[in-house]
Backbone as CSV, one residue per row, in Angstrom:
resi,resn,N_x,N_y,N_z,CA_x,CA_y,CA_z,C_x,C_y,C_z
1,MET,-61.314,-48.191,233.130,-62.941,-48.528,233.133,-63.122,-50.007,232.252
2,GLY,-62.594,-49.602,230.974,-62.952,-50.728,229.893,-62.488,-52.131,230.507
3,ASP,-61.210,-51.963,231.014,-60.423,-53.279,231.462,-61.243,-53.848,232.440
4,SER,-61.830,-52.914,233.545,-62.633,-53.597,234.705,-63.662,-54.117,234.031
5,ARG,-64.559,-53.893,233.087,-65.503,-54.549,232.443,-65.339,-55.980,231.796
6,VAL,-64.003,-55.948,231.401,-63.522,-57.072,230.789,-63.246,-58.189,232.061
7,GLU,-62.484,-57.880,233.289,-62.396,-58.446,234.208,-64.020,-59.206,234.993
8,VAL,-65.052,-58.193,234.829,-66.178,-58.935,235.053,-66.566,-60.055,234.128
9,LEU,-66.290,-60.017,232.938,-66.664,-60.865,231.899,-65.799,-62.127,232.096
10,VAL,-64.554,-62.137,232.731,-63.762,-62.900,232.985,-64.152,-63.696,234.182
11,GLN,-64.506,-63.111,235.282,-65.266,-63.716,236.450,-66.467,-64.430,235.917
12,ALA,-67.372,-63.840,235.137,-68.558,-64.311,234.625,-68.448,-65.619,233.958
13,VAL,-67.281,-65.810,233.245,-66.923,-67.104,232.316,-66.854,-68.053,233.537
14,ALA,-65.930,-67.670,234.337,-65.186,-68.717,235.353,-66.217,-69.228,236.093
15,TYR,-67.243,-68.322,236.482,-68.310,-68.846,237.191,-69.144,-69.857,236.168
16,LEU,-69.449,-69.419,234.969,-70.100,-70.343,234.038,-69.420,-71.797,233.758
17,ASN,-68.156,-71.534,233.630,-67.245,-72.761,233.299,-67.308,-73.851,234.635
18,GLY,-67.405,-73.288,235.902,-67.462,-73.934,237.200,-68.983,-74.447,237.422
19,GLY,-70.042,-74.001,236.541,-71.381,-74.495,236.720,-72.212,-73.551,237.635
20,GLU,-71.471,-72.631,238.000,-72.378,-71.361,238.983,-72.824,-70.349,238.032
21,VAL,-74.057,-70.769,237.370,-74.794,-69.820,236.593,-75.201,-68.928,237.603
22,ASP,-75.862,-68.772,238.494,-76.283,-67.831,239.307,-75.269,-66.833,239.851
23,SER,-74.215,-67.248,240.167,-73.027,-66.236,240.383,-72.642,-65.560,239.288
24,ALA,-72.610,-66.261,238.129,-72.410,-65.484,237.010,-73.237,-64.488,236.594
25,LYS,-74.724,-64.706,236.943,-75.733,-63.697,236.694,-75.693,-62.755,237.556
26,ARG,-75.273,-62.935,238.609,-75.157,-61.968,239.951,-74.187,-60.811,239.660
27,ILE,-72.981,-61.435,239.332,-71.694,-60.250,238.748,-72.151,-59.664,237.791
28,ILE,-72.569,-60.101,236.507,-73.217,-59.195,235.601,-74.215,-58.415,236.192
29,ASP,-75.159,-58.588,236.954,-76.116,-57.923,237.295,-75.626,-56.495,237.941
30,GLU,-74.554,-56.837,238.833,-74.217,-55.968,239.840,-72.859,-55.090,239.292
31,GLU,-72.190,-55.827,238.461,-70.814,-55.102,238.023,-70.825,-54.527,236.499
32,TYR,-71.679,-55.104,235.637,-71.730,-54.958,234.161,-73.409,-54.759,233.607
33,PRO,-74.251,-54.259,234.334,-75.627,-54.331,234.025,-76.008,-54.096,232.590
34,PHE,-77.070,-55.009,232.165,-77.425,-54.719,230.953,-78.245,-53.294,230.947
35,VAL,-78.053,-52.159,230.298,-78.880,-51.059,230.347,-79.606,-50.845,228.629
36,PRO,-80.532,-51.075,228.694,-81.150,-51.172,227.176,-81.270,-49.586,226.613
37,VAL,-80.743,-49.386,225.365,-80.783,-47.820,224.944,-82.161,-47.664,224.370
38,GLU,-82.502,-46.508,225.060,-83.947,-46.058,224.601,-83.584,-45.216,223.075
39,ARG,-84.593,-45.787,222.285,-84.821,-44.896,220.734,-85.769,-43.828,221.049
40,ARG,-85.297,-42.973,220.798,-86.317,-41.390,220.658,-86.304,-41.027,219.489
41,GLY,-87.480,-40.861,218.605,-87.662,-40.377,217.586,-87.037,-39.145,217.326
42,ARG,-86.600,-38.507,216.246,-86.380,-36.929,216.032,-86.223,-36.979,214.631
43,ARG,-86.595,-35.762,214.378,-87.029,-35.381,212.912,-86.714,-33.873,212.936
44,TYR,-85.605,-33.400,211.988,-85.319,-32.031,211.896,-86.012,-31.600,210.588
45,THR,-86.377,-30.450,210.482,-86.689,-29.650,208.844,-85.273,-29.358,208.598
46,VAL,-85.421,-29.282,207.123,-84.420,-28.842,206.444,-83.741,-27.242,207.077
47,ARG,-85.010,-26.392,207.192,-84.462,-25.305,207.756,-83.642,-25.230,208.995
48,GLN,-84.215,-26.298,209.889,-83.258,-26.250,211.409,-82.196,-26.843,211.105
49,MET,-81.885,-27.823,210.218,-80.631,-28.451,209.747,-79.386,-27.130,209.489
50,VAL,-80.088,-26.456,208.397,-79.258,-25.650,207.807,-78.835,-24.320,208.675
51,GLU,-79.824,-23.940,209.527,-79.638,-23.127,210.696,-78.233,-23.551,211.525
52,GLN,-78.465,-24.878,211.606,-77.354,-25.581,212.610,-76.232,-25.449,211.914
53,PHE,-76.179,-25.887,210.800,-74.623,-25.836,209.887,-74.253,-24.462,209.851
54,PHE,-75.049,-23.611,209.603,-74.663,-22.190,209.655,-74.041,-21.913,210.934
55,ARG,-74.831,-21.998,212.009,-74.155,-21.619,213.274,-72.853,-22.311,213.607
56,ASP,-72.464,-23.564,213.426,-71.464,-24.590,213.333,-70.561,-23.759,212.353
57,GLY,-70.916,-22.980,211.127,-69.831,-22.829,210.257,-69.240,-23.759,209.491
58,PHE,-70.305,-24.630,209.091,-69.950,-26.049,208.208,-68.691,-26.677,208.614
59,ILE,-68.445,-26.701,210.058,-67.232,-27.323,210.541,-67.948,-28.744,211.483
60,ASP,-67.054,-29.634,210.880,-67.611,-31.105,211.796,-67.146,-30.700,213.207
61,ARG,-67.990,-30.732,213.976,-67.588,-30.288,215.512,-66.831,-31.498,216.254
62,TYR,-66.675,-32.328,215.556,-66.009,-33.824,215.979,-64.558,-33.834,215.577
63,SER,-64.468,-33.317,214.554,-62.760,-33.571,213.965,-62.307,-32.004,213.453
64,GLY,-63.075,-30.954,213.397,-62.944,-29.849,212.892,-62.811,-29.748,211.414
65,GLU,-62.837,-30.843,210.562,-62.993,-30.833,209.237,-64.080,-29.884,208.503
66,ARG,-63.857,-29.246,207.478,-64.715,-28.507,206.729,-65.811,-29.277,206.037
67,LEU,-67.250,-29.148,206.194,-68.389,-29.920,205.517,-69.017,-28.918,204.475
68,VAL,-69.899,-29.293,203.440,-70.336,-28.970,202.478,-71.691,-29.161,202.377
69,ASN,-72.425,-27.826,202.298,-73.815,-27.724,202.133,-74.621,-28.747,201.459
70,PRO,-75.386,-29.576,201.819,-76.122,-30.852,201.255,-76.580,-30.485,199.774
71,GLY,-77.145,-29.158,199.585,-77.692,-28.915,198.360,-76.603,-28.946,197.332
72,VAL,-75.438,-28.459,197.665,-74.482,-28.406,196.689,-74.376,-29.762,196.011
73,LEU,-74.028,-30.779,197.143,-74.013,-32.434,196.676,-74.742,-32.841,195.818
74,ARG,-76.108,-32.678,196.345,-77.120,-33.097,195.382,-77.133,-32.320,194.000
75,ALA,-76.763,-31.177,193.833,-76.605,-30.375,192.889,-75.543,-30.950,191.612
76,ILE,-74.415,-31.097,192.385,-73.376,-31.802,191.521,-73.693,-33.192,190.910
77,SER,-74.630,-34.057,191.886,-74.973,-35.096,191.548,-76.147,-35.120,190.473
78,GLU,-76.976,-34.165,190.359,-77.806,-33.875,189.336,-77.254,-33.631,187.957
79,MET,-76.249,-32.785,188.077,-75.465,-32.099,186.906,-74.527,-33.051,186.340
80,ILE,-73.778,-34.004,187.155,-72.763,-34.995,186.384,-73.098,-36.346,187.220
81,PRO,-74.308,-36.959,186.973,-74.469,-37.941,187.955,-73.521,-39.228,187.747
82,ASP,-72.982,-39.509,186.511,-71.770,-40.391,186.316,-70.686,-40.420,187.313
83,ALA,-70.157,-38.975,187.017,-68.945,-38.671,187.949,-69.192,-38.597,189.224
84,PHE,-70.318,-38.232,189.983,-70.759,-38.152,191.263,-72.279,-38.694,191.612
85,PRO,-72.096,-39.736,191.553,-73.330,-40.638,191.734,-74.230,-40.328,193.018
86,TYR,-75.423,-40.255,192.957,-76.462,-40.113,194.605,-77.229,-41.415,194.469
87,GLN,-77.323,-41.914,195.733,-78.332,-43.273,196.027,-79.026,-42.623,197.089
88,ALA,-80.204,-43.026,196.993,-81.381,-42.547,198.163,-80.845,-43.200,199.405
89,HIS,-80.343,-44.128,199.480,-80.014,-44.749,200.681,-78.403,-44.924,201.114
90,TRP,-77.742,-44.144,200.131,-76.404,-43.628,200.270,-75.601,-45.208,200.198
91,LYS,-75.973,-46.129,199.515,-74.995,-47.315,199.692,-73.912,-46.874,198.884
92,THR,-72.873,-47.331,199.457,-71.286,-46.887,199.102,-71.082,-47.643,197.919
93,GLY,-71.415,-48.456,197.330,-71.199,-48.918,195.958,-71.993,-48.352,194.946
94,GLU,-72.779,-47.456,195.430,-73.700,-46.675,194.059,-73.715,-44.911,194.645
95,CYS,-73.168,-44.847,195.799,-73.253,-43.296,195.954,-71.745,-42.708,196.282
96,HIS,-71.677,-41.557,195.735,-70.418,-40.957,195.966,-69.672,-40.865,197.435
97,LEU,-68.623,-41.494,197.876,-68.207,-40.988,199.222,-68.243,-39.723,199.710
98,ALA,-68.232,-38.731,199.044,-68.429,-37.332,199.583,-69.850,-37.228,200.475
99,TYR,-70.860,-37.809,200.162,-72.008,-37.959,201.079,-71.540,-38.350,202.200
100,TRP,-70.734,-39.515,202.651,-70.566,-39.939,204.078,-69.452,-38.945,204.426
101,ASN,-68.573,-38.526,203.839,-67.396,-37.539,204.211,-67.882,-36.313,204.413
102,ASN,-68.480,-35.658,203.456,-68.738,-34.177,203.604,-70.054,-33.732,203.775
103,HIS,-70.962,-34.495,203.588,-72.418,-34.033,204.231,-72.639,-33.653,205.485
104,PRO,-72.904,-32.757,205.949,-73.253,-32.360,207.502,-74.627,-32.920,207.951
105,THR,-74.599,-33.062,209.131,-75.892,-33.699,209.745,-75.959,-33.179,210.972
106,ILE,-76.930,-33.350,211.778,-76.971,-32.974,213.235,-76.977,-34.170,214.283
107,ASP,-76.059,-34.168,215.059,-75.894,-35.075,216.243,-76.196,-34.665,217.552
108,HIS,-76.605,-35.426,218.315,-76.944,-34.988,219.701,-75.495,-35.252,220.483
109,ILE,-74.806,-34.212,220.912,-73.691,-34.443,221.764,-73.930,-35.384,222.764
110,CYS,-74.621,-34.985,223.470,-75.063,-36.355,224.649,-76.491,-36.685,223.864
111,PRO,-76.173,-38.212,223.875,-77.178,-38.910,222.892,-78.442,-39.036,223.823
112,LEU,-79.545,-38.937,223.028,-80.952,-39.021,223.473,-81.148,-40.165,224.342
113,SER,-80.539,-41.307,223.992,-80.575,-42.656,224.877,-80.163,-42.457,226.012
114,LEU,-79.323,-41.445,226.390,-78.515,-41.328,227.589,-79.018,-39.976,228.278
115,GLY,-80.157,-39.589,227.988,-80.967,-38.540,228.649,-80.707,-37.022,227.880
116,GLY,-80.101,-37.030,226.886,-79.646,-35.618,226.201,-80.923,-34.999,225.758
117,GLU,-80.725,-33.723,225.791,-82.176,-32.986,225.059,-81.955,-33.052,223.729
118,ASP,-83.075,-32.961,222.982,-83.338,-32.784,221.646,-83.711,-31.292,221.404
119,GLY,-82.433,-30.511,221.113,-82.447,-29.183,220.894,-81.206,-28.461,220.490
120,PRO,-81.062,-27.171,220.003,-79.770,-26.960,219.715,-78.665,-26.661,220.638
121,GLU,-79.088,-26.780,221.963,-78.036,-26.419,222.920,-77.315,-27.912,222.866
122,ASN,-77.984,-28.779,222.449,-77.167,-30.217,222.440,-76.916,-30.716,221.115
123,TRP,-77.285,-29.964,220.198,-76.714,-30.393,218.801,-75.506,-29.976,218.309
124,ALA,-74.821,-30.778,217.369,-73.554,-30.548,216.915,-73.669,-30.687,215.516
125,THR,-72.959,-30.143,214.411,-72.760,-30.420,213.181,-71.565,-31.656,213.086
126,THR,-72.024,-32.590,212.387,-70.788,-33.385,212.106,-71.335,-34.319,210.801
127,SER,-70.313,-34.961,210.255,-70.174,-35.562,209.025,-71.274,-37.016,209.312
128,MET,-71.755,-37.417,208.296,-72.735,-38.718,208.219,-71.637,-39.780,208.677
129,MET,-70.432,-39.948,208.164,-69.598,-40.743,208.855,-69.253,-40.721,210.176
130,ARG,-69.193,-39.746,210.819,-68.799,-39.445,212.252,-70.019,-39.593,213.188
131,ASN,-71.304,-39.407,212.551,-72.265,-39.824,213.277,-72.673,-41.197,213.142
132,SER,-72.380,-41.530,212.126,-72.539,-43.222,212.414,-71.847,-43.848,213.107
133,LEU,-70.289,-43.438,213.336,-69.423,-43.693,214.141,-69.854,-43.826,215.578
134,LYS,-70.422,-42.403,215.936,-70.420,-42.258,217.309,-71.719,-43.072,217.986
135,GLY,-72.652,-43.114,216.924,-73.878,-43.775,217.410,-74.502,-43.371,218.979
136,ASN,-74.723,-43.865,219.791,-75.425,-43.632,220.897,-74.126,-43.490,222.246
137,PHE,-73.212,-43.151,221.737,-71.971,-43.093,222.628,-71.621,-41.557,223.155
138,THR,-71.031,-41.545,224.108,-70.611,-39.859,224.409,-69.192,-39.657,223.763
139,LEU,-68.970,-38.213,223.862,-67.658,-37.971,223.340,-66.704,-38.528,224.176
140,GLU,-66.658,-38.718,225.360,-65.712,-39.347,226.333,-65.520,-40.573,226.059
141,GLN,-66.623,-41.521,225.758,-66.674,-42.643,225.527,-65.844,-43.382,224.160
142,MET,-65.917,-42.034,223.037,-65.308,-42.429,221.815,-63.722,-41.853,221.899
143,GLY,-63.490,-41.020,222.971,-62.194,-40.155,222.999,-62.235,-38.989,222.212
144,TRP,-63.304,-38.576,221.976,-63.136,-37.050,221.157,-63.492,-36.097,221.596
145,VAL,-63.309,-34.919,221.210,-63.415,-33.617,222.061,-64.131,-32.619,220.993
146,LEU,-65.265,-31.894,221.627,-65.986,-31.077,220.887,-65.063,-30.006,220.264
147,GLN,-65.105,-29.752,219.163,-64.171,-28.633,218.553,-65.109,-27.136,218.317
148,GLU,-64.303,-26.257,218.165,-64.788,-24.948,218.235,-65.760,-24.741,217.074
149,ARG,-66.815,-23.945,216.972,-67.597,-23.632,215.952,-66.708,-22.753,214.822
150,GLY,-66.951,-23.135,213.632,-66.350,-22.440,212.484,-66.838,-20.954,212.341
151,ASP,-66.102,-20.364,211.363,-66.837,-18.836,211.268,-67.319,-18.994,210.021
152,ILE,-68.375,-18.623,209.886,-69.491,-18.806,208.682,-68.731,-17.836,207.615
153,ARG,-68.213,-16.731,207.726,-67.577,-15.606,206.825,-66.280,-16.346,206.149
154,GLU,-65.611,-17.162,206.921,-64.355,-17.884,206.553,-64.666,-18.952,205.723
155,TRP,-65.615,-19.965,206.016,-66.239,-21.002,205.342,-67.681,-21.235,205.374
156,ASP,-68.608,-21.128,204.204,-69.618,-21.173,204.108,-70.145,-22.545,203.876
157,GLY,-69.537,-23.397,203.610,-69.849,-24.807,202.868,-70.297,-24.671,201.525
158,LEU,-69.924,-23.662,200.647,-70.096,-23.180,199.418,-71.699,-23.232,199.274
159,SER,-72.047,-22.595,200.526,-73.609,-22.029,200.477,-73.939,-20.994,199.401
160,LYS,-73.117,-20.016,199.453,-73.107,-18.748,198.319,-72.990,-19.316,197.036
161,VAL,-72.258,-20.150,196.704,-71.973,-20.652,195.472,-73.217,-21.390,195.120
162,PHE,-73.571,-22.182,196.074,-74.952,-23.029,195.814,-76.290,-22.111,195.150
163,VAL,-76.207,-21.319,196.223,-77.713,-20.238,195.634,-77.163,-19.912,194.228
164,ASP,-76.017,-19.222,193.972,-75.828,-18.610,192.774,-75.995,-20.023,191.538
165,LEU,-75.591,-20.889,191.841,-75.930,-22.262,190.872,-77.175,-22.380,190.672
166,VAL,-77.799,-22.556,191.813,-79.221,-22.912,191.441,-80.184,-21.629,190.737
167,GLU,-80.124,-20.466,191.096,-80.337,-19.403,190.416,-79.924,-19.298,188.737
168,ARG,-78.801,-20.011,188.560,-78.461,-19.914,187.198,-78.841,-21.379,186.201
169,GLU,-79.025,-22.337,187.269,-79.522,-23.386,186.456,-81.043,-23.688,187.341
170,LYS,-81.997,-23.220,186.859,-83.390,-23.282,187.411,-83.695,-24.840,187.520
171,ALA,-83.649,-25.293,186.376,-84.028,-26.668,186.571,-83.798,-27.565,187.753
172,LEU,-82.571,-27.158,188.407,-82.485,-27.934,189.778,-83.428,-27.826,190.702
173,LEU,-84.293,-26.803,190.768,-85.324,-26.515,191.678,-86.401,-27.828,191.336
174,GLN,-86.400,-28.511,190.513,-87.388,-29.590,190.122,-87.082,-30.593,191.025
175,VAL,-85.927,-30.785,191.673,-85.414,-31.797,192.743,-86.000,-31.147,194.031
176,GLY,-86.970,-31.904,194.516,-87.360,-31.445,195.792,-86.375,-31.134,196.995
177,ARG,-85.549,-31.902,197.178,-84.317,-31.875,198.255,-83.450,-30.543,197.833
178,ILE,-83.428,-30.393,196.539,-82.329,-29.207,196.267,-83.232,-28.156,196.413
179,ARG,-84.557,-27.926,196.144,-85.261,-26.747,196.437,-85.568,-26.470,197.783
180,ASN,-85.508,-27.688,198.672,-85.641,-27.223,199.963,-84.284,-26.710,200.652
181,TYR,-83.284,-27.379,200.216,-81.859,-26.711,200.719,-81.859,-25.321,200.317
182,TYR,-82.148,-25.124,199.243,-81.699,-23.837,198.332,-82.741,-22.787,199.016
183,THR,-83.840,-23.058,199.490,-84.681,-22.043,200.018,-84.218,-21.562,201.288
184,ALA,-83.705,-22.598,202.154,-83.135,-22.530,203.582,-81.967,-21.844,203.556
185,THR,-80.994,-22.388,202.537,-79.782,-21.657,202.389,-79.751,-20.348,201.997
186,LYS,-80.646,-19.965,200.933,-80.808,-18.533,200.545,-81.137,-17.662,202.039
187,GLU,-82.246,-18.236,202.516,-82.600,-17.468,203.774,-81.365,-17.070,204.746
188,MET,-80.713,-18.214,204.919,-79.250,-17.969,205.741,-78.198,-16.867,205.331
189,VAL,-77.929,-17.235,203.964,-77.177,-16.293,203.138,-77.458,-14.893,203.211
190,LYS,-78.806,-14.807,203.394,-79.224,-13.225,203.642,-79.177,-12.875,204.938
191,ARG,-79.412,-13.608,205.905,-79.555,-13.410,207.281,-78.062,-13.252,207.724
192,TYR,-76.928,-13.892,207.377,-75.470,-13.787,207.429,-74.925,-12.553,206.697
193,ASP,-75.783,-12.248,205.724,-75.286,-11.023,204.735,-73.776,-11.395,204.050
194,LEU,-73.863,-12.597,203.505,-72.784,-13.339,203.009,-72.665,-13.091,201.258
């Protein structure tokens, strides 16, 4: 498929080089038309995200690699900021790479821009890095395969340890994002009886 699209471009450029602008436009319109990507807003609560991460067993569904509860990463940054820096916009020169590699996020298996639904049946846990790479493409376009969910009893993304850490270091609750992840994580730890 990809090579046939290149052939359309070859033909379009040949038409353009021959001064046949209308023919170039026609072949693009017919064989490789512009389809604008629809941007649909989405926003998840911390609770919804944590529920999805627990459902998927803190496994990156696109690679099978383990991911870590976001609250843990923020707690590490609060406690040892020089060794594990955090930057609100995750600038790679200022923020530890673990945020890109190990921080879970929700991705739409079938992108919203291609008609995918915005609900748990179309959500997959993945790293921020892979989410950024995938963008508005399908798994097929990326050459990726959806991996099996993990078993939360085998790997909980350090969630239980996170709850214990926050309960021992109560000052961490002063950080809003840590407090939000703590509340949602504690509820999930209890629900899954970890």
